[in-house]
C-alpha positions in Angstrom: -15.6 7.0 -7.0 -15.6 9.3 -10.0 -12.4 9.8 -12.0 -10.9 13.2 -12.1 -10.2 15.0 -15.4 -8.0 13.0 -17.6 -4.3 13.7 -17.3 -2.9 15.4 -20.4 -1.2 12.9 -22.8 2.0 14.9 -22.4 2.3 13.8 -18.8 2.0 10.1 -19.8 4.7 10.7 -22.5 6.9 12.3 -19.9 6.5 9.3 -17.7 7.4 7.0 -20.6 10.4 9.1 -21.3 11.6 9.0 -17.7 11.2 5.2 -17.6 13.3 5.0 -20.7 16.0 7.0 -19.1 16.0 4.7 -16.0 15.8 1.4 -17.9 16.1 -1.4 -17.1 13.8 -1.0 -14.2 12.3 -3.2 -11.4 8.9 -1.9 -10.2 8.0 -2.4 -6.5 4.4 -3.6 -7.1 2.0 -3.6 -4.2 -1.1 -3.9 -6.3 -2.4 -0.4 -5.3 -3.5 2.1 -7.9 -0.2 3.9 -8.1 2.2 1.0 -8.3 -0.2 -0.8 -10.7 -0.3 2.1 -13.0 3.5 2.4 -12.9 3.9 -1.3 -13.5 1.5 -1.2 -16.5 3.2 1.8 -18.1 6.7 0.4 -17.5 5.8 -2.9 -19.1 4.0 -1.2 -22.0 7.0 1.1 -22.6 10.0 -1.1 -21.8 8.8 -4.6 -22.4 11.5 -7.1 -21.3 13.4 -4.2 -19.7 10.8 -3.9 -17.0 10.4 -6.4 -14.1 7.7 -6.2 -11.6 8.3 -7.5 -8.1 5.9 -7.9 -5.1 7.3 -8.0 -1.6 5.6 -10.9 0.2 5.5 -11.0 4.0 2.9 -11.2 6.8 2.3 -7.5 6.5 0.8 -8.0 3.0 -2.8 -8.9 3.0 -3.4 -12.3 1.3 -6.0 -10.7 -1.0 -3.4 -8.1 -2.1 -0.8 -10.8 -3.0 -3.5 -12.7 -5.0 -4.5 -9.5 -6.8 -0.9 -8.8 -7.7 -0.6 -12.2 -9.2 -3.9 -11.8 -11.1 -2.9 -8.4 -12.5 0.4 -9.8 -13.6 -1.4 -12.5 -15.6 -4.0 -10.1 -17.0 -1.4 -7.6 -18.2 1.4 -9.9 -19.1 3.9 -8.5 -16.6 7.3 -10.0 -15.9 6.3 -10.6 -12.3 8.2 -12.1 -9.4 7.2 -12.4 -5.7 10.1 -11.9 -3.3 10.1 -12.6 0.4 11.0 -9.8 2.8 11.9 -10.3 6.5 11.0 -7.1 8.2 9.4 -8.9 11.1 12.8 -10.3 12.1 14.1 -6.8 12.5 13.7 -5.5 16.1 13.6 -1.9 14.9 10.6 -2.7 12.7 8.8 -4.9 15.2 9.2 -2.2 17.9 6.7 -0.1 15.8 7.9 3.4 16.5 7.5 6.4 14.2 10.3 5.0 12.0 8.7 1.6 11.3 8.2 2.4 7.6 11.8 3.3 7.2 12.8 -0.2 8.3 10.1 -1.8 6.2 11.3 0.0 3.0 14.9 -0.9 3.9 13.9 -4.6 4.0 12.2 -4.2 0.6 15.3 -2.6 -0.9 17.4 -5.4 0.5 15.2 -7.9 -1.2 15.5 -6.0 -4.5 19.3 -5.6 -4.2 20.1 -8.5 -6.6 18.1 -6.7 -9.3 19.9 -3.4 -8.7 23.2 -5.2 -8.7 22.4 -6.5 -12.1 22.0 -2.9 -13.3 18.3 -2.3 -12.9 16.9 0.9 -11.3 14.3 0.3 -8.5 11.2 2.4 -9.1 8.4 3.1 -6.7 4.9 4.3 -7.2 5.3 7.5 -5.1 3.2 10.4 -6.4 3.3 14.1 -5.7 0.6 14.0 -3.1 2.7 11.5 -1.1 5.4 14.1 -0.7 3.1 16.2 1.4 2.9 13.5 4.2 6.2 12.7 5.9 6.8 9.0 5.1 10.1 7.6 6.4 9.9 4.8 3.8 10.5 7.4 1.0 13.7 8.5 2.8 15.0 4.9 3.0 14.2 4.4 -0.7 15.9 7.5 -1.8 19.0 6.7 0.3 19.2 3.4 -1.5 19.0 4.9 -5.0 15.4 4.2 -5.8 13.6 6.5 -8.2 10.1 8.0 -8.2 9.1 8.4 -11.9 5.5 9.4 -11.1 6.9 12.4 -9.2 9.3 13.2 -12.0 6.5 13.2 -14.5 4.2 15.4 -12.3 1.6 12.8 -11.4 -0.8 13.4 -8.4 -3.0 10.7 -7.0 -5.9 12.1 -9.1 -3.8 12.0 -12.2 -2.9 8.4 -11.6 -6.5 7.4 -11.2 -7.7 9.5 -14.2 -5.0 8.1 -16.6 -5.6 4.6 -15.3 -9.3 5.0 -16.1 -8.5 6.3 -19.6 -6.3 3.3 -20.1 -9.2 1.0 -18.8 -7.0 -0.3 -16.0 -9.3 -1.9 -13.4 -7.2 -0.5 -10.6 -8.2 3.1 -11.4 -10.7 3.2 -8.5 -9.2 0.6 -6.2 -9.5 1.6 -2.6 -6.4 2.9 -0.9 -4.5 0.1 0.8 -1.5 -0.1 3.0 0.5 -2.7 4.8 -1.3 -4.4 7.7 1.2 -3.0 10.2 -0.4 0.4 9.6 -3.4 -0.8 11.6 -1.3 -1.1 14.8 -0.9 1.9 17.0 2.7 3.1 17.4 4.3 1.6 20.4 2.4 -1.7 20.1 4.8 -4.3 18.9 4.1 -5.8 15.5 4.0 -9.5 15.6 2.9 -12.3 13.3 -0.2 -12.9 15.5 -1.3 -9.3 15.4 -0.9 -9.1 11.6 -2.8 -12.3 11.2 -5.7 -11.1 13.4 -6.0 -7.9 11.4 -5.8 -9.7 8.1 -8.5 -12.2 9.1 -10.8 -9.5 10.4 -10.5 -7.3 7.3 -11.0 -10.3 5.0 -14.2 -11.3 6.9 -15.6 -7.8 6.6 -14.8 -7.7 2.9 -16.7 -10.9 2.5 -19.7 -9.1 3.9 -19.3 -6.5 1.0 -17.5 -3.7 2.8 -15.0 -1.9 0.6 -12.7 0.8 1.9 -12.0 -0.1 5.5 -9.4 -0.5 8.3 -9.5 -2.7 11.4 -7.3 -0.9 14.0 -5.8 -3.3 16.5 -5.9 -2.5 20.2 -5.2 -5.8 21.9 -8.4 -7.7 22.2 -10.4 -4.8 20.9 -10.9 -4.0 17.2 -11.8 -0.5 16.0 -13.4 -0.5 12.6 -13.2 2.4 10.2 -15.6 2.4 7.2 -16.6 4.8 4.5 -19.7 7.0 4.6 -22.8 4.9 3.9 -21.1 1.8 5.1 -21.3 3.1 8.6 -25.1 3.0 8.5 -25.0 -0.5 7.0 -22.6 -1.7 9.6 -24.9 -0.6 12.4 -27.9 -2.2 10.7 -26.0 -5.5 10.2 -24.1 -5.3 13.5 -24.6 -8.9 14.4 -22.9 -10.1 11.2 -20.1 -7.4 11.6 -19.4 -8.4 15.2 -19.4 -12.1 14.3 -17.0 -11.5 11.4 -14.5 -9.6 13.5 -14.7 -11.9 16.5 -13.9 -14.8 14.2 -10.5 -13.2 13.9 -10.0 -13.5 17.7 -11.1 -10.1 18.9 -13.2 -10.0 22.1 -14.6 -6.5 21.6 -15.7 -4.8 18.3 -16.2 -1.1 18.0 -17.2 1.2 15.1 -15.4 4.5 14.7 -18.2 7.0 14.0 -15.7 9.4 12.3 -15.3 6.7 9.6 -12.3 5.8 7.4 -9.3 8.2 7.7 -6.1 7.3 6.0 -3.2 7.9 8.3 -5.2 8.8 11.4 -2.8 6.9 13.7 -0.1 9.4 12.9 -1.9 11.9 15.2 -0.4 10.0 18.1 3.0 11.2 17.1 2.2 14.9 17.2 4.1 16.6 19.8 5.9 13.4 20.8 9.1 14.2 19.0 8.9 11.0 17.0 9.1 11.0 13.2 5.9 9.8 11.8 4.5 8.5 8.6 3.2 5.3 7.2 0.2 4.5 9.3 -2.4 4.5 6.7 
């Protein structure tokens, strides 16, 4: 991945100024490029007035939780993990087009003590995210969360470019999303399903595959990979099949269209459901 043109310094200064207006802040930190950039800038700008919090639940891949912890140590962040209980909410587990609304509601509930103490909850939403309907943003806005990257005019490319300029190792981190986004709408989200997806994706990453999704269809797994990795997966199909079957899947398929963020949202078109969040 090649970084885009560097974001003008004024944009970064605008972000710093916005964070100062919102301080003290608590950053919802998933470890992805956007939230990592926001967490680093908040810490660098506000110091002790910035707390970074990671929501920990079965929908967070174990590797992502570990990387959040590692980044916090590397960057000296005031980091805390907090447990969220979205799986206990029938509305979330039902997995309709509003699943992300209930997921974000659970996150904001977990962060409520910070807000009660006077901190503003800030999320790593960028301008590009506004072009895709995501119910989670609605839930966050309803609960008073702020989107400082949007306020400062940052797109996804801007975030990656500025992160590269700052030598943040997350600048080219592959896009990630909660594990529930691998489950087709209408299929209930359970601990067992999330565990199967997590183990299958971990096994594929152990084989050296980077950007990927394992979409869950009962005992069948549909693998999405980037470009050249499609050819390698076919060449190494025995290892790929063994890796995914180790997670409990009986059938392993390779999607020839490759990785597409949000492709499960297509099932909502014309259904009348409100989509968003299946990444």
